[in-house]
C-alpha positions in Angstrom: -15.8 6.4 4.0 -12.1 6.7 5.0 -11.1 7.5 1.4 -13.7 10.2 1.0 -12.7 11.7 4.4 -9.0 11.4 3.6 -9.4 13.3 0.3 -11.3 15.9 2.2 -8.6 16.2 4.8 -10.7 14.8 7.6 -9.1 11.4 8.1 -5.7 10.4 9.5 -3.2 8.2 7.7 0.2 6.7 8.2 3.0 6.8 5.6 4.2 3.3 4.6 6.4 2.1 1.8 3.3 1.5 -0.3 1.8 4.9 0.4 -0.7 6.2 3.0 -2.8 3.8 4.9 -5.5 4.4 7.5 -4.6 4.6 11.2 -6.1 2.0 13.4 -8.8 4.4 14.6 -9.6 5.9 11.2 -11.8 3.1 10.0 -15.3 2.8 11.3 -15.6 -0.7 12.8 -19.1 -0.3 14.1 -20.7 -3.8 14.1 -17.4 -5.6 13.4 -15.7 -7.7 16.0 -12.2 -6.2 15.4 -10.0 -5.1 18.2 -7.1 -2.6 17.8 -4.5 -5.4 17.6 -6.4 -7.2 14.8 -7.0 -4.0 12.9 -3.3 -3.1 13.2 -2.4 -6.5 11.7 -4.9 -5.9 8.8 -3.3 -2.5 8.0 0.3 -3.6 8.5 2.6 -3.5 5.5 5.0 -6.4 5.3 7.9 -5.3 3.0 8.9 -8.9 2.2 5.4 -9.8 1.0 5.2 -6.6 -1.0 8.6 -7.3 -2.5 7.3 -10.6 -3.7 4.3 -8.8 -5.3 6.6 -6.3 -7.0 8.5 -9.2 -8.6 5.2 -10.6 -9.9 4.2 -7.2 -11.3 7.6 -6.9 -12.9 7.1 -10.3 -14.5 3.8 -9.1 -15.9 5.2 -5.9 -17.1 7.9 -7.8 -19.0 5.2 -9.4 -21.1 4.0 -6.0 -22.2 7.5 -5.0 -23.3 8.1 -1.6 -25.0 4.4 -0.8 -24.9 4.6 -0.4 -21.1 4.3 3.3 -20.2 7.6 4.6 -18.8 5.8 6.1 -15.8 4.5 2.7 -14.7 8.0 1.3 -14.9 9.2 4.3 -12.8 6.4 3.9 -10.2 7.4 0.2 -9.8 11.0 1.1 -9.4 10.2 3.7 -6.8 8.0 1.2 -4.9 10.8 -1.3 -5.0 13.3 1.3 -3.6 10.9 2.2 -0.7 10.4 -1.5 0.1 14.1 -2.1 0.0 14.7 0.8 2.4 12.1 -0.6 4.8 13.8 -4.0 5.2 
């Protein structure tokens, strides 16, 4: 629901190094036992963990070699830069 609302301009988001993520209140938690603190933890972006993921993606991309579209390489470089700036 949040994605559809976000695309339609009806949902809030927070800018993070990995892009826009929902605010704590933007996700309907009806029927779920999730308080604001728990939800904030679920939505948190840990730059160190994501940097590790970027290294794994980079390793995978290296197996593709020259067939990897340059735009994917550029996107990964941009993500790496945003994560480095967030440290």
